[in-house]
N, C-alpha and C positions, 0 to 999 in steps of 0.2 A: 342298256339301260345304265342308269346312273344311280351313285350313291348320295345320301343326303349332301355331303358337302361338294361332291362333284357337280352336283345340280345346282347348288347356289352359287357354285363360282362361276358356272358357264351362264346362268340366268341374268346373274348382275352384269355380265359383258353384253348379252344380246340387248339388254333393256336400257342401254346407253340412250339417253336421248339427243335426237337429231333435231336442232335448232337452226338448221339452214334457212328455213323459210320464215324465219321471224321478220326480217326486214321487210320480205316480200308482202307479208301480211299487214304491217304496219302501214308500208304505203297504199294498200287497199283501204284500209281503215280510214287514213288521211283523206283520199279521194273522195270515198262516199261522203265524209262529214262535210267537204267542201263544194262537192259537185251533186250529192244527192242521186235522183232519178237518173240524171244523165250518165253517171258512172255506171247505176245498175244496169241501164241497157247495153252500155259498152261492154262490162263485163260478162251478160248475157251472151254476146255474141262473141267474145274472146275466147271463154273458159268453156261454153254449152254449145257454140254453135247455132244458137236460136237467136233470130230478130224478130223480136215483138212490137208490138202495134201499144200495148197496154202491159202492166205490171199484173194488176188485179183480175184474180178470175171472176168472171161474171155471177152474180147471185144465182142466176137461172141454171147456169152450168153445174153448180155444186147441188141444188136442190134436184136437179134431172139426172144428176149421176147416179142415182138410185135406181133409174130405167135401164141404164145402161151396162147393169152387172147382172150376172145370172142369180137368181132366185136362192140357189145353195150359197152363193157368195153373200147373198145380202143377209141370208138367215144366220151364218157364221159370223159377220161382223155385229149383228144385233146381240147374237147369244153372249159373245166376247165382252160386248160394251156392258151388258147386265151383270155379267159375271163380277167384272173390275168394277163397276159403278156398286154395287151390293158390298164388296170387300171393303171398299175405300170408304164408304157411310159408316162401317163399324169401327174404322180406325180414326176417324177425324175426331180432332180435337174439340172439346166443348169447354165453354167459359167455366171459370173455377173460382170460387169465392172460400174464403175461410173466416168471413165475419167482416174484418176491416181491411183484407186485404183482397185483392181479385186480379186474375189474370185472362184477360179479354183477347179475343180472337177476330180478325176481320180479313176477309179475302183481299188478296191482292187485286187492282183496279185493272191492270193490262197485262197480259202475257203474252210472249212470242213462242211458237213450237217449233222448232227445225225439225222438218222431216226429209230423211236422206232421200236421194234420187238416184243416185251414181250408179253402181252395179246391180241393184235391183230396186224395185217399189216397195214399199213398207208402210201400207195402211195400219198394220199394228202398232207403229211407233204412234201414229194418231189416236189409237185405242188407249194406249200406255200413257198417254200425256194428257190428252186434250179433255178425256172422261176424269180426271182427277181433277183438274181446272174447274171442271162442270160442277163436281159436287162439292167442291170448295166456294163456290159462288161468284167465282171469278167474272167481272164485269163484262169484258172483252177480251176473247180467245182470238188470236192471229196467226195462223200458219205460214210460213215460209219453206218452199220446196224448189229445188233445181227445176228450170226450165226444160221441157223436154219438146222435141221437133213436131211430134204427133199431138201436143198437149199433155197436160198432166193425167195421169194414169185415173181413169174413173173411179177404181178402188179406193183411192186416197180421197177423191172428193167425196166418195160415199161414205166412207169412215167420218170424214169431216162433218157432213150433214148430219150423221147419226149421233154424233158426240155434241153437235152444237158448237160448231166453229164458226165463228161471225165472219172472219174474212179470211182469204187466202191469197198469197201472192208468189208470182213465179220468179224466184231469184234464190241462188244457192250459195254456197261457199262463204268465205270471210265476208263478200259483200254484203250479204242479207244478217249475218251477225250485225254488222256496223250500222244496216238502215234501221234494225230493231232498236239498236242503241240509242242512236242521236236522232231519228226521226229523218222521214224525206217527204217532199211534196207530196208522195202518194200514201208512202208507208208511215203508220205513226209510232211514236216513241213508246216502248214499253216498259213498264218496271221490273221484268225479270225473263230471262232466256232458258228454255229449257228444250232438252233433246240431244240425240246423239249426231255425231258427224265425223266427217274425215280429219286428219290433221291441221287442216287450214282453218277450218270450225272451230276445233279446239283451241287451237292457239288464238283466234281471235277472242274466243270467251275469254280467256286467260287474260289477253292484255286490256280487255273491257271491264273486266270485274271491278266494281266501284263505280263505275258509269252506268252500269244495268245489273241486277242482281243476274246470278248465273247458277244453276243447278250443281254443276260438277264438271271436270275437265276430263273428258273422256280419252282413255286411251285404247288400245286394241280389245276386242273383244276376246274373252277368255274363259275354260271351264277346266275346271279340276276334278278328275273321278277318283274316287278311292273304292278298289275293287279287292274281292280275295278268291279262294279257290273255288267257291260257289256261285262267283259272278258268270252272267251270260254273256261270251265274248262276243257275240253278234250285237247284241245291245249295246255293249262298251264301244265297239267300233262304230256304228251307226251314230251314237252321241258325240263320238270325236269328230267324225266326218262333219256330222250337223254344225258343228262350231267352228271348224275350218274352212268351211265354205262360205261365212262370211267376206272375209276377204285374205290377202295373202299374208297381213300380217297378225292374223288371229292365232291364238296361243292354247294350247292343249296341253294339260298335264295327267298323267295316268300313274297313281301311287297305289302301290300294291306292297304286302309282304311276302307274296308269293311269287318268286321267281318264273316259275314255270307258267303262271297266267300270263305274265307281261311277255313272254317268249311266244305263248299263242296267237296274242295280239299282233305283235309283230309279224308273225308268219301270215296272218290273215289280211292285214291292213293293206298292203298294196293292191291284192285283188280286187279288194273295195273300193279303192280309190279309182282305180281303172274302169271300174263300172258307173261312177258319180258322172252326172251330167255337168257338174262343175269342176271336173276334174283338173284342170289349169290352176285354179284357184287354191283348190285344196291340197293338190301336190307341192306347192311353194309355200303353204302354210306348215304342213307335215314337215317338211324337208328343212325348214328353218326353226321353227317353234313349235314343235312337238317333245313333251320330255317324259320318257317313261322313266319311274323314279322307282327304286327299290328300298325299302327301309326295314328296319330290324324288327320293329314291334309295332304296337297301336300307337304308343308314345312318341315313338318318332315321326309316326303318320301325323299325328295331330300339330307337331312342331313344325314339319314341312307345310301342312295347309294353313298353318295360323302367319307362317313366313310368307308365304305366296300372297296370301289374303285374296281370293280370288273373286271374280265377279259372279260366277256360278260354281258349286259345287255340288256335284252328283255323288251320292253315297250310296252304292249297290251290294254292300256286303249283306252276310247273314242275319246281322242285328245292327241295321245303320242308326238305331234311337240311340247307341251308348256313346255317339260322338256328340250328341247335343250337350250344350254346356261346355264342354270343353274345347270346341274349335268356335273361337271368338270371332274370327274377322274375315266374314263372308259378305258377299252382295245378298245372293238368294242360295237357300240350301234345299236341296231335292233329296228326298229319302226313299229310297227302294227304286225298284226296277221299274214300276208304273207312274212313277212322278220324273220323267225324262225333263231336261232343261227347255226342251222344246215347247213342252206344253205351257211353261211358264212364260214364253215368248209371246202367246197369243190368248189363252184362255184361264188361266189359272185363278186369277184376280188381284195380287201383286203387281206392280208395274214392272216391265223387263228393264227400264231404265236404272243401270246399276252402277255402283263405283267399279273401276277398272282400276289395273296398274299399280295394285297395293293400297291404293286410296280407302279400300274397305277397312283399314285400321284405324281411320278417323272419321269415315262418312257412314252414309247408309243409302239405300236405294229410294229414289224418288217415290213419294206418297202424297196423298191430297194435302197434308201439313204442310208441304212445302209451297203451297199455294196459298197460305194464310200468313200474315204478319200477327204479332200478339205484344201487349203492351201491359203491364202491372198499374193497379190502381190502388193507392193508400189512403186510406181515411180511417184515421185514429181517435179514438174519443178520449176523453182528457184523461182518464183513468191509465189506459194504457200507454199515453205517452209517459205520464209520471213516471211509470214502472220501468220503462226502456230507456228514456232518456239519459239517465247516468252513466250508461255502459257507453252509448254514443259521446257523451262530453268528452269521457275519459280517452276514447279512440281519437277524437279530434284534436284534443291535448296532445297526445303521443306522436302525432302527424306534424303539429306545429301549424294546424289551420284554425287560427284563434277566432276570426269572425263566425267560422262553423260551430265553433264551441258557444261564443256569445248567441249565437243564432237560437241554439238549443237551449243556453241557461236563462235566457232572458223569457222565456215560457215559464220555467220554475220560478224565477223570482216574480213574474205578476202574479202566479198562483200563491205564493207566500205572502204577497203585500195583500191580496184580496181576502 
């Protein structure tokens, strides 16, 4: 186990950015910009070993997908959709007026959603993104997802159908982000791209920010857990493994003031790994990116969590509520033993698209409001103008912007002359 100082030193070394793929991603982006669909077909064959005749999934296949999944899965998708929709409707921004000034909100016209398809199939990502766009009344919702030899998983297409996705394209990686950013003969240019992906997807989003709107630059998935002597060891272990099974770079942090609890977890962890179906992935994640951290007291625990600014924080102590308000930087917080992070991945309501790699210190998880733009409206009457213009004139003079000052003064002068 690590002390606070030992952990910080180790973690800073572990999270050093690997930028070795940046030039490759730049080349892919330029290739797609120049050669459009031709480049996409070529990359599908090169990276995914899939030779397609067309990029777009037929509308019939999307609609019919609901008949290709079990009733149990269909019910699960529909239940999660309703739960997410209801939560997002409650937090959606509404127009605000103070009488002579307004803040108005409008849905983005076209949104592209990246749905991963490498190590697993993720219909939950469709639910956690497209539902939000639908609640925001986005006009056109487009999904891109890596091509598969046997076709796109019906569960993903069913989620697209349930959430109201308009079009689905079989293309993944950096090339799909470039296609959405610039548009091709087949794939329309969008206004914003959302959704998690691998390092190539993240790099392309970073490079194309400004050409197109981006939700966030995703790093490795991560969870921090706070436990005490009364926490359930088996619950904690399963929560650690649930995060580690995402991929080999997934990060897990276990923080406690109780050294004996940390020891118990370490003693039982390998046995649980050996029984896991995704053992190979989990073992690499735990070996390289698992951090058992022993803190001196609750204040040091809070300091460590605020430093990590984790994507997910699970607090399974006797009184988890005492951390609320003191821990400021986290993507999503899960309190108590019956709010495991995995429930947030699927059905709780808030989106599972969350800030990673310390970016929770300045950003937040995806919400319906990320699919809205806003602008202010200023419509002052003469009385209000007369009362605040002198302050504006003084500031314009201070900044040496004399025509600004004149633009303001002329209205006072006209008023005086009349």
